[in-house]
Structure formats: C-alpha cells, structure tokens
VOMILO-143261 format. One record per residue (C-alpha): residue number from 1; residue in one letter; chain; x negated, y, z negated. Coordinates in steps of 0.001 Angstrom, whole numbers, plus 500000, padded with zeros to 6 digits. Last residue first. Example, Ala and Ser with C-alpha at 12.3 -4.5 7.8 and 13.67 -1.06 7.14 Angstrom:
2
2,S,A,486330,498940,492860
1,A,A,487700,495500,492200
END
This chain:
193
193,A,A,532113,519766,487368
192,E,A,530888,516392,489016
191,L,A,528450,518060,491654
190,W,A,527203,520312,489191
189,A,A,526524,516953,486718
188,G,A,524786,515408,489330
187,L,A,523082,518409,490475
186,S,A,520934,518682,487481
185,D,A,520174,515354,486722
184,F,A,519159,514917,490296
183,T,A,516751,518011,489501
182,A,A,515506,516586,485946
181,T,A,514681,513189,487722
180,A,A,512775,515094,490484
179,G,A,511217,517138,487858
178,H,A,510252,514046,485697
177,T,A,508640,512672,488350
176,A,A,506337,515770,489506
175,H,A,505686,515349,485838
174,A,A,505177,511652,485845
173,I,A,503088,512276,489412
172,S,A,500653,514822,487830
171,P,A,499669,512857,484739
170,Q,A,499169,509714,486804
169,D,A,496612,511522,489560
168,R,A,496119,513151,492359
167,L,A,500076,514581,493133
166,R,A,498899,517710,495062
165,E,A,497607,515613,498198
164,T,A,500578,513050,497496
163,L,A,503187,516116,498403
162,E,A,501901,516611,501829
161,A,A,501281,513385,502847
160,Q,A,504883,512493,501896
159,F,A,506078,516100,503505
158,Y,A,504641,515500,506510
157,K,A,506076,511478,506721
156,W,A,509251,513409,505844
155,W,A,508633,516069,508943
154,P,A,507839,513080,511453
153,G,A,511161,511950,510314
152,V,A,513311,515065,510817
151,E,A,511573,516177,514223
150,D,A,514921,515264,515869
149,G,A,516703,518188,514098
148,H,A,514786,519871,511285
147,F,A,518347,520643,509240
146,G,A,520933,518764,510985
145,H,A,523089,517671,507694
144,F,A,522295,521974,506995
143,N,A,523181,523306,510155
142,T,A,526214,520843,510351
141,A,A,528741,522914,510855
140,T,A,528835,524361,514628
139,H,A,528352,521957,517062
138,T,A,529238,518910,514640
137,L,A,532605,521552,514181
136,E,A,534288,520145,517227
135,G,A,534518,516732,516258
134,L,A,534201,516258,512241
133,S,A,535954,512873,511442
132,D,A,533525,511605,514559
131,A,A,529907,513478,513290
130,I,A,530703,512194,509821
129,R,A,528477,509038,509850
128,R,A,525636,510476,512143
127,L,A,525606,513839,510249
126,V,A,525337,511468,507044
125,V,A,522186,509636,507816
124,R,A,520842,513089,509329
123,G,A,521215,514503,505714
122,G,A,519219,511597,504378
121,L,A,516284,513373,505465
120,T,A,516838,516333,504635
119,A,A,518297,515260,501201
118,G,A,514469,513519,500536
117,E,A,513789,517200,501228
116,L,A,515681,518620,498110
115,V,A,514605,515546,495970
114,Y,A,510781,515762,496406
113,L,A,511855,519999,495853
112,A,A,512539,518962,492444
111,G,A,509467,516693,492496
110,L,A,506627,519411,493489
109,R,A,508627,521369,491348
108,Q,A,507654,519500,488046
107,S,A,504037,518822,489304
106,P,A,503700,522778,489588
105,D,A,504689,523375,485617
104,S,A,507434,524442,483466
103,L,A,510737,522774,485707
102,A,A,513740,523779,483591
101,P,A,516269,521983,485726
100,L,A,518855,524342,486209
99,R,A,522051,525031,484405
98,T,A,523640,527963,486128
97,C,A,524653,526691,489069
96,H,A,526344,528834,490940
95,P,A,529912,529892,491676
94,L,A,531217,531027,495252
93,T,A,532672,534718,494978
92,T,A,529537,535644,497732
91,I,A,530878,533261,499999
90,A,A,534352,534604,499614
89,D,A,532585,538009,500708
88,G,A,531270,536748,503394
87,S,A,534114,535025,504921
86,L,A,534314,531054,504810
85,G,A,536049,529976,507889
84,L,A,533819,526820,508674
83,A,A,531531,528714,510922
82,S,A,530809,530975,507301
81,L,A,530555,527733,505378
80,D,A,527852,526457,507927
79,R,A,525734,529611,508504
78,L,A,525531,529806,504648
77,L,A,524197,525934,503864
76,A,A,521718,526881,506455
75,P,A,520419,529829,504682
74,S,A,520540,527148,501232
73,K,A,517985,525261,503133
72,P,A,515143,526893,502182
71,R,A,511921,526424,504429
70,V,A,508642,523309,503663
69,G,A,505779,524302,505190
68,M,A,503485,522281,503113
67,S,A,500778,525137,503903
66,D,A,502596,527901,501909
65,P,A,501838,526515,498581
64,L,A,504739,526731,496572
63,T,A,504617,528866,493065
62,D,A,505977,532261,493730
61,G,A,509865,532309,493875
60,F,A,510801,529325,496832
59,L,A,511285,526666,493714
58,V,A,513259,529101,491592
57,A,A,515159,531103,494500
56,E,A,516047,527439,495761
55,M,A,517224,526242,492507
54,P,A,519751,529143,492705
53,A,A,520741,528927,495963
52,Y,A,520739,525211,496360
51,F,A,523431,524847,493878
50,G,A,526065,526792,494114
49,Y,A,524964,525951,498087
48,L,A,525613,522014,497146
47,R,A,529146,523013,496041
46,A,A,530221,525287,499096
45,L,A,529008,522233,501553
44,A,A,530968,519632,499521
43,R,A,534110,521794,499071
42,L,A,533970,522687,503241
41,Y,A,533005,519215,503945
40,Q,A,536741,518362,502171
39,P,A,538356,521004,503710
38,A,A,536995,519600,507398
37,S,A,538158,516402,506326
36,V,A,535847,513736,505984
35,C,A,535295,510160,506816
34,G,A,531487,508983,506966
33,A,A,531609,507159,503428
32,T,A,528572,509154,502798
31,L,A,530327,512680,503600
30,P,A,533761,511612,501777
29,A,A,532146,510829,498417
28,M,A,530287,513279,498102
27,V,A,533245,515507,496258
26,P,A,534166,512701,494521
25,L,A,530835,511341,493548
24,R,A,529587,508117,494364
23,E,A,526444,509617,496705
22,L,A,525572,510960,493677
21,R,A,525503,508000,491160
20,E,A,523401,506580,494227
19,H,A,520512,509117,494154
18,L,A,520912,508699,490325
17,D,A,519839,505259,490459
16,H,A,517154,505544,493247
15,T,A,515515,508269,491639
14,A,A,512520,506789,489590
13,R,A,511931,504270,492126
12,R,A,511617,506503,495009
11,L,A,509640,508643,493161
10,V,A,506962,505929,491973
9,A,A,507597,504778,495923
8,C,A,506314,508005,496981
7,V,A,503218,508295,495317
6,A,A,502679,504398,496201
5,E,A,503250,504567,499962
4,V,A,501239,508420,499808
3,E,A,498064,506157,498439
2,S,A,498846,503418,500753
1,M,A,499833,499801,500077
END
C-alpha cells in the first residue's frame, strides 16, 4: 500500500459510518436514492449551503496552503439555489450552521477539507442518480454536484497526494482524523435539524 493510500485509508475508515449515516438522513436520502423532486433538491441544497458557507469561511480564512488548489463550493451552491428559483433576498435569509467543529490546528482543518472534497467526488455519483429526476434542471442547478466536471477523478488523486504530503506523521494524521470526524458530526447534526 502506498503512503497516499495508507493515509487516506485511515481517514476513510474513521469516517465510513458517519458518511453512511449522512446519506440516510431524510434531507439527503432522496438524493442518494436517485429519486428527488425539485423541492426536495432545493431543501437539500439550502441545508448544504447553510453548512458550507460558514465552514468555508473558517477553512479559507487564512490557513489553507494555496498550492492545494482547493476552491470553495458555496458559490456553486448559490448558483444552484438561484437556478432553482430562490431569490437573492431569500438566499441571504437561509439559516447558517453555528455549531461548526473546533479546528484548532492545520491538520484538523485538512481533515475537514478531506470531508468537503470527498463530497465533491461523491457528488458525481449523486449527479448520475438524480439526472433523470431533475430533467432540465440538471443543466442549470447541478453546479455543486458537478463540481470539477470530468476532472473530478484526477482532482481527487491530486488532492489525496497533496493531503498526504502535509500529513507526514502519526500525530498529524490523528489530528486530521479528528477534524474529519468532527466535520461529519457537525454536518450530520446540521442536516438533521
């Protein structure tokens, strides 16, 4: 097993059950099942935006290395919400998560980023599942789930390699694991509310 595979396997094992729990939540289940109505999709994206916007403000505030090339996903969510008919005023009144995970060091933030970037990879699977249900909206309201487009696979490999480069020892891997599980816990609680 390569070093990249080993580090990512630790994170994947630690978050596996939390990830599966998220997919079963009522707000997310229609997306993962592939049978979602436009109102259900709008509700899910609004909840995701309410988490991503404040979380990305924390993550992209001042500590992530530019060389990772990671971009915020909340602008894509904004475009999707607008395409689904939500006005700018309505978007500004959407609730935001206030119980974000405490991420006190860069490795914990990298663990959180692992969760958000992993969701981008998973978004392609969701997009394939919901395309028939959404019909024409697939062309205008799937910026979030289609983030990175056809480059999502190569991007994920690049991201994993960059992540591994920064998690060089057991303490940093442990901190990243804590950041990842705390992020899943926070996101799960937010989506259940």
